[in-house]
PDB file of N, CA, C and O in Angstrom:
ATOM      1  N   UNK A   1     -63.155  57.934-123.078  1.00  0.00           N
ATOM      2  CA  UNK A   1     -63.335  56.976-121.983  1.00  0.00           C
ATOM      3  C   UNK A   1     -63.710  55.746-121.916  1.00  0.00           C
ATOM      4  O   UNK A   1     -64.931  55.650-122.042  1.00  0.00           O
ATOM      5  N   UNK A   2     -62.980  54.399-121.718  1.00  0.00           N
ATOM      6  CA  UNK A   2     -63.429  53.119-122.148  1.00  0.00           C
ATOM      7  C   UNK A   2     -64.326  52.841-120.416  1.00  0.00           C
ATOM      8  O   UNK A   2     -64.004  52.863-119.228  1.00  0.00           O
ATOM      9  N   UNK A   3     -65.314  52.644-121.069  1.00  0.00           N
ATOM     10  CA  UNK A   3     -65.880  51.594-119.372  1.00  0.00           C
ATOM     11  C   UNK A   3     -66.153  50.699-119.756  1.00  0.00           C
ATOM     12  O   UNK A   3     -66.345  50.438-120.944  1.00  0.00           O
ATOM     13  N   UNK A   4     -66.319  49.370-118.033  1.00  0.00           N
ATOM     14  CA  UNK A   4     -65.705  48.065-117.667  1.00  0.00           C
ATOM     15  C   UNK A   4     -67.197  48.014-117.345  1.00  0.00           C
ATOM     16  O   UNK A   4     -67.779  48.912-116.735  1.00  0.00           O
ATOM     17  N   UNK A   5     -67.728  46.984-117.763  1.00  0.00           N
ATOM     18  CA  UNK A   5     -68.892  46.448-116.863  1.00  0.00           C
ATOM     19  C   UNK A   5     -68.566  45.027-116.920  1.00  0.00           C
ATOM     20  O   UNK A   5     -67.870  44.343-117.671  1.00  0.00           O
ATOM     21  N   UNK A   6     -69.480  44.735-115.613  1.00  0.00           N
ATOM     22  CA  UNK A   6     -68.965  44.017-114.393  1.00  0.00           C
ATOM     23  C   UNK A   6     -70.636  43.219-114.106  1.00  0.00           C
ATOM     24  O   UNK A   6     -71.379  43.885-113.385  1.00  0.00           O
ATOM     25  N   UNK A   7     -71.193  41.897-114.623  1.00  0.00           N
ATOM     26  CA  UNK A   7     -72.214  41.531-113.792  1.00  0.00           C
ATOM     27  C   UNK A   7     -72.330  39.921-113.758  1.00  0.00           C
ATOM     28  O   UNK A   7     -72.039  39.085-114.615  1.00  0.00           O
ATOM     29  N   UNK A   8     -72.807  39.803-112.593  1.00  0.00           N
ATOM     30  CA  UNK A   8     -72.548  38.484-111.933  1.00  0.00           C
ATOM     31  C   UNK A   8     -73.682  37.834-111.883  1.00  0.00           C
ATOM     32  O   UNK A   8     -74.583  38.371-111.237  1.00  0.00           O
ATOM     33  N   UNK A   9     -73.956  36.512-112.540  1.00  0.00           N
ATOM     34  CA  UNK A   9     -75.493  35.732-112.926  1.00  0.00           C
ATOM     35  C   UNK A   9     -74.330  34.094-112.164  1.00  0.00           C
ATOM     36  O   UNK A   9     -73.363  33.369-112.394  1.00  0.00           O
ATOM     37  N   UNK A  10     -75.464  34.406-111.165  1.00  0.00           N
ATOM     38  CA  UNK A  10     -75.161  32.727-110.387  1.00  0.00           C
ATOM     39  C   UNK A  10     -73.714  32.431-110.537  1.00  0.00           C
ATOM     40  O   UNK A  10     -73.097  33.455-110.244  1.00  0.00           O
ATOM     41  N   UNK A  11     -73.080  31.673-110.798  1.00  0.00           N
ATOM     42  CA  UNK A  11     -71.846  31.392-110.999  1.00  0.00           C
ATOM     43  C   UNK A  11     -70.662  31.848-111.619  1.00  0.00           C
ATOM     44  O   UNK A  11     -69.465  31.730-111.357  1.00  0.00           O
ATOM     45  N   UNK A  12     -71.464  32.529-112.720  1.00  0.00           N
ATOM     46  CA  UNK A  12     -70.537  33.621-114.028  1.00  0.00           C
ATOM     47  C   UNK A  12     -70.292  34.659-113.492  1.00  0.00           C
ATOM     48  O   UNK A  12     -70.954  35.230-112.625  1.00  0.00           O
ATOM     49  N   UNK A  13     -69.003  35.074-114.133  1.00  0.00           N
ATOM     50  CA  UNK A  13     -68.777  37.058-114.069  1.00  0.00           C
ATOM     51  C   UNK A  13     -68.089  36.842-115.321  1.00  0.00           C
ATOM     52  O   UNK A  13     -67.067  36.357-115.804  1.00  0.00           O
ATOM     53  N   UNK A  14     -69.642  37.717-115.731  1.00  0.00           N
ATOM     54  CA  UNK A  14     -69.082  38.681-117.238  1.00  0.00           C
ATOM     55  C   UNK A  14     -68.734  39.551-117.000  1.00  0.00           C
ATOM     56  O   UNK A  14     -69.480  40.224-116.289  1.00  0.00           O
ATOM     57  N   UNK A  15     -67.151  40.279-117.473  1.00  0.00           N
ATOM     58  CA  UNK A  15     -66.728  41.445-117.912  1.00  0.00           C
ATOM     59  C   UNK A  15     -67.185  41.819-119.139  1.00  0.00           C
ATOM     60  O   UNK A  15     -67.529  40.931-119.919  1.00  0.00           O
ATOM     61  N   UNK A  16     -67.276  43.360-119.571  1.00  0.00           N
ATOM     62  CA  UNK A  16     -67.674  43.745-120.900  1.00  0.00           C
ATOM     63  C   UNK A  16     -66.340  45.202-120.560  1.00  0.00           C
ATOM     64  O   UNK A  16     -65.954  45.751-119.529  1.00  0.00           O
ATOM     65  N   UNK A  17     -66.103  45.313-121.583  1.00  0.00           N
ATOM     66  CA  UNK A  17     -65.629  46.335-122.091  1.00  0.00           C
ATOM     67  C   UNK A  17     -65.075  46.831-123.826  1.00  0.00           C
ATOM     68  O   UNK A  17     -64.678  45.857-124.464  1.00  0.00           O
ATOM     69  N   UNK A  18     -65.023  48.057-124.526  1.00  0.00           N
ATOM     70  CA  UNK A  18     -64.534  48.054-125.477  1.00  0.00           C
ATOM     71  C   UNK A  18     -63.818  48.526-125.495  1.00  0.00           C
ATOM     72  O   UNK A  18     -63.643  49.498-124.760  1.00  0.00           O
ATOM     73  N   UNK A  19     -62.443  47.831-126.911  1.00  0.00           N
ATOM     74  CA  UNK A  19     -61.301  48.353-127.256  1.00  0.00           C
ATOM     75  C   UNK A  19     -61.210  49.100-128.475  1.00  0.00           C
ATOM     76  O   UNK A  19     -61.882  48.587-129.369  1.00  0.00           O
ATOM     77  N   UNK A  20     -60.510  50.298-128.858  1.00  0.00           N
ATOM     78  CA  UNK A  20     -60.286  51.033-129.723  1.00  0.00           C
ATOM     79  C   UNK A  20     -59.187  49.817-130.659  1.00  0.00           C
ATOM     80  O   UNK A  20     -58.263  50.370-131.255  1.00  0.00           O
ATOM     81  N   UNK A  21     -59.251  48.430-130.781  1.00  0.00           N
ATOM     82  CA  UNK A  21     -58.349  47.601-131.324  1.00  0.00           C
ATOM     83  C   UNK A  21     -58.708  46.907-132.226  1.00  0.00           C
ATOM     84  O   UNK A  21     -59.714  46.504-131.642  1.00  0.00           O
ATOM     85  N   UNK A  22     -58.782  46.049-133.856  1.00  0.00           N
ATOM     86  CA  UNK A  22     -58.907  45.281-134.083  1.00  0.00           C
ATOM     87  C   UNK A  22     -59.251  43.691-133.061  1.00  0.00           C
ATOM     88  O   UNK A  22     -58.462  43.109-132.317  1.00  0.00           O
ATOM     89  N   UNK A  23     -60.843  43.298-133.414  1.00  0.00           N
ATOM     90  CA  UNK A  23     -61.160  42.362-132.457  1.00  0.00           C
ATOM     91  C   UNK A  23     -60.156  41.118-131.965  1.00  0.00           C
ATOM     92  O   UNK A  23     -60.076  40.645-130.831  1.00  0.00           O
ATOM     93  N   UNK A  24     -59.150  40.597-133.596  1.00  0.00           N
ATOM     94  CA  UNK A  24     -57.925  39.751-133.419  1.00  0.00           C
ATOM     95  C   UNK A  24     -57.036  39.725-132.691  1.00  0.00           C
ATOM     96  O   UNK A  24     -56.459  38.785-132.143  1.00  0.00           O
ATOM     97  N   UNK A  25     -56.807  41.434-132.645  1.00  0.00           N
ATOM     98  CA  UNK A  25     -55.573  41.860-131.774  1.00  0.00           C
ATOM     99  C   UNK A  25     -55.828  41.456-129.960  1.00  0.00           C
ATOM    100  O   UNK A  25     -55.085  40.954-129.117  1.00  0.00           O
ATOM    101  N   UNK A  26     -57.520  42.059-129.914  1.00  0.00           N
ATOM    102  CA  UNK A  26     -57.591  41.996-128.650  1.00  0.00           C
ATOM    103  C   UNK A  26     -57.674  39.926-128.166  1.00  0.00           C
ATOM    104  O   UNK A  26     -57.340  39.389-127.110  1.00  0.00           O
ATOM    105  N   UNK A  27     -58.103  39.449-129.125  1.00  0.00           N
ATOM    106  CA  UNK A  27     -58.545  37.931-128.933  1.00  0.00           C
ATOM    107  C   UNK A  27     -57.093  37.549-128.608  1.00  0.00           C
ATOM    108  O   UNK A  27     -56.645  37.155-127.532  1.00  0.00           O
ATOM    109  N   UNK A  28     -56.568  37.716-129.566  1.00  0.00           N
ATOM    110  CA  UNK A  28     -54.616  37.536-129.049  1.00  0.00           C
ATOM    111  C   UNK A  28     -53.955  38.082-127.954  1.00  0.00           C
ATOM    112  O   UNK A  28     -52.917  37.644-127.457  1.00  0.00           O
ATOM    113  N   UNK A  29     -54.512  38.934-127.642  1.00  0.00           N
ATOM    114  CA  UNK A  29     -53.617  39.506-125.683  1.00  0.00           C
ATOM    115  C   UNK A  29     -54.656  38.563-124.640  1.00  0.00           C
ATOM    116  O   UNK A  29     -54.302  38.483-123.464  1.00  0.00           O
ATOM    117  N   UNK A  30     -55.674  37.997-124.980  1.00  0.00           N
ATOM    118  CA  UNK A  30     -56.131  37.369-123.864  1.00  0.00           C
ATOM    119  C   UNK A  30     -55.568  35.766-124.292  1.00  0.00           C
ATOM    120  O   UNK A  30     -55.296  34.954-123.408  1.00  0.00           O
ATOM    121  N   UNK A  31     -55.435  35.438-125.760  1.00  0.00           N
ATOM    122  CA  UNK A  31     -55.440  33.524-125.476  1.00  0.00           C
ATOM    123  C   UNK A  31     -53.776  33.353-126.014  1.00  0.00           C
ATOM    124  O   UNK A  31     -53.500  32.172-126.229  1.00  0.00           O
ATOM    125  N   UNK A  32     -52.361  34.556-126.325  1.00  0.00           N
ATOM    126  CA  UNK A  32     -51.365  34.279-126.577  1.00  0.00           C
ATOM    127  C   UNK A  32     -50.720  34.722-125.799  1.00  0.00           C
ATOM    128  O   UNK A  32     -50.678  35.884-125.394  1.00  0.00           O
ATOM    129  N   UNK A  33     -49.519  32.881-125.184  1.00  0.00           N
ATOM    130  CA  UNK A  33     -48.678  33.253-123.462  1.00  0.00           C
ATOM    131  C   UNK A  33     -47.838  34.478-124.232  1.00  0.00           C
ATOM    132  O   UNK A  33     -47.193  35.264-123.539  1.00  0.00           O
ATOM    133  N   UNK A  34     -47.864  34.612-125.662  1.00  0.00           N
ATOM    134  CA  UNK A  34     -46.328  36.140-125.584  1.00  0.00           C
ATOM    135  C   UNK A  34     -46.755  36.866-125.538  1.00  0.00           C
ATOM    136  O   UNK A  34     -46.158  37.880-125.176  1.00  0.00           O
ATOM    137  N   UNK A  35     -48.476  36.917-125.958  1.00  0.00           N
ATOM    138  CA  UNK A  35     -48.623  38.780-125.516  1.00  0.00           C
ATOM    139  C   UNK A  35     -49.852  38.727-123.985  1.00  0.00           C
ATOM    140  O   UNK A  35     -50.668  39.633-123.817  1.00  0.00           O
ATOM    141  N   UNK A  36     -49.750  37.591-123.084  1.00  0.00           N
ATOM    142  CA  UNK A  36     -50.134  38.061-122.209  1.00  0.00           C
ATOM    143  C   UNK A  36     -49.408  38.621-121.255  1.00  0.00           C
ATOM    144  O   UNK A  36     -50.069  39.334-120.500  1.00  0.00           O
ATOM    145  N   UNK A  37     -47.963  38.524-120.964  1.00  0.00           N
ATOM    146  CA  UNK A  37     -47.101  38.661-119.727  1.00  0.00           C
ATOM    147  C   UNK A  37     -47.160  40.293-119.878  1.00  0.00           C
ATOM    148  O   UNK A  37     -46.907  40.996-118.900  1.00  0.00           O
ATOM    149  N   UNK A  38     -47.546  40.931-121.298  1.00  0.00           N
ATOM    150  CA  UNK A  38     -47.004  42.433-121.723  1.00  0.00           C
ATOM    151  C   UNK A  38     -47.937  43.068-120.915  1.00  0.00           C
ATOM    152  O   UNK A  38     -47.426  43.924-120.193  1.00  0.00           O
ATOM    153  N   UNK A  39     -49.169  42.927-120.795  1.00  0.00           N
ATOM    154  CA  UNK A  39     -50.519  44.153-120.046  1.00  0.00           C
ATOM    155  C   UNK A  39     -50.892  43.170-118.752  1.00  0.00           C
ATOM    156  O   UNK A  39     -51.954  43.546-118.256  1.00  0.00           O
ATOM    157  N   UNK A  40     -50.245  41.862-117.971  1.00  0.00           N
ATOM    158  CA  UNK A  40     -51.932  40.822-116.869  1.00  0.00           C
ATOM    159  C   UNK A  40     -50.353  41.384-115.961  1.00  0.00           C
ATOM    160  O   UNK A  40     -49.185  41.002-116.027  1.00  0.00           O
ATOM    161  N   UNK A  41     -51.077  42.481-115.123  1.00  0.00           N
ATOM    162  CA  UNK A  41     -50.521  42.557-113.839  1.00  0.00           C
ATOM    163  C   UNK A  41     -50.009  43.834-113.816  1.00  0.00           C
ATOM    164  O   UNK A  41     -49.977  44.437-114.889  1.00  0.00           O
ATOM    165  N   UNK A  42     -49.532  44.468-112.651  1.00  0.00           N
ATOM    166  CA  UNK A  42     -48.650  45.842-112.411  1.00  0.00           C
ATOM    167  C   UNK A  42     -47.430  46.336-113.553  1.00  0.00           C
ATOM    168  O   UNK A  42     -47.191  45.332-114.225  1.00  0.00           O
ATOM    169  N   UNK A  43     -46.773  47.217-113.918  1.00  0.00           N
ATOM    170  CA  UNK A  43     -45.839  47.258-114.289  1.00  0.00           C
ATOM    171  C   UNK A  43     -44.878  46.937-113.870  1.00  0.00           C
ATOM    172  O   UNK A  43     -43.950  47.284-114.600  1.00  0.00           O
ATOM    173  N   UNK A  44     -44.379  46.075-112.450  1.00  0.00           N
ATOM    174  CA  UNK A  44     -42.858  45.280-112.381  1.00  0.00           C
ATOM    175  C   UNK A  44     -43.404  44.297-112.248  1.00  0.00           C
ATOM    176  O   UNK A  44     -42.514  43.543-111.853  1.00  0.00           O
ATOM    177  N   UNK A  45     -44.510  43.612-112.317  1.00  0.00           N
ATOM    178  CA  UNK A  45     -44.615  42.494-112.224  1.00  0.00           C
ATOM    179  C   UNK A  45     -43.625  41.545-113.146  1.00  0.00           C
ATOM    180  O   UNK A  45     -43.105  41.827-114.225  1.00  0.00           O
ATOM    181  N   UNK A  46     -43.530  40.302-112.355  1.00  0.00           N
ATOM    182  CA  UNK A  46     -42.946  39.588-113.479  1.00  0.00           C
ATOM    183  C   UNK A  46     -43.927  38.412-113.691  1.00  0.00           C
ATOM    184  O   UNK A  46     -44.557  37.769-112.851  1.00  0.00           O
ATOM    185  N   UNK A  47     -43.892  38.310-114.955  1.00  0.00           N
ATOM    186  CA  UNK A  47     -45.085  37.364-114.790  1.00  0.00           C
ATOM    187  C   UNK A  47     -44.419  35.476-116.119  1.00  0.00           C
ATOM    188  O   UNK A  47     -44.160  35.663-117.308  1.00  0.00           O
ATOM    189  N   UNK A  48     -44.351  34.511-115.695  1.00  0.00           N
ATOM    190  CA  UNK A  48     -43.642  33.696-116.197  1.00  0.00           C
ATOM    191  C   UNK A  48     -45.029  33.102-116.707  1.00  0.00           C
ATOM    192  O   UNK A  48     -45.995  33.071-115.945  1.00  0.00           O
ATOM    193  N   UNK A  49     -45.121  32.519-118.324  1.00  0.00           N
ATOM    194  CA  UNK A  49     -44.813  31.808-118.756  1.00  0.00           C
ATOM    195  C   UNK A  49     -44.887  30.730-119.067  1.00  0.00           C
ATOM    196  O   UNK A  49     -43.893  30.648-119.788  1.00  0.00           O
ATOM    197  N   UNK A  50     -45.704  28.990-119.082  1.00  0.00           N
ATOM    198  CA  UNK A  50     -45.349  27.945-118.848  1.00  0.00           C
ATOM    199  C   UNK A  50     -46.356  26.754-120.044  1.00  0.00           C
ATOM    200  O   UNK A  50     -47.539  26.430-119.940  1.00  0.00           O
ATOM    201  N   UNK A  51     -45.728  26.497-120.703  1.00  0.00           N
ATOM    202  CA  UNK A  51     -46.402  25.632-121.679  1.00  0.00           C
ATOM    203  C   UNK A  51     -46.051  24.661-122.019  1.00  0.00           C
ATOM    204  O   UNK A  51     -46.704  24.023-122.845  1.00  0.00           O
TER     205      UNK A  51
END
């Protein structure tokens, strides 16, 4: 089971989680507009990406 850790320091919100995936893929999932709609939000959500 993965554990998510959330820490609030002043005005910073730090979320830490360990993924069983290469770090390059995790980075792309957060930064590539083509990956983001695949996991952001609930399953039936419509995610619009504007570039």
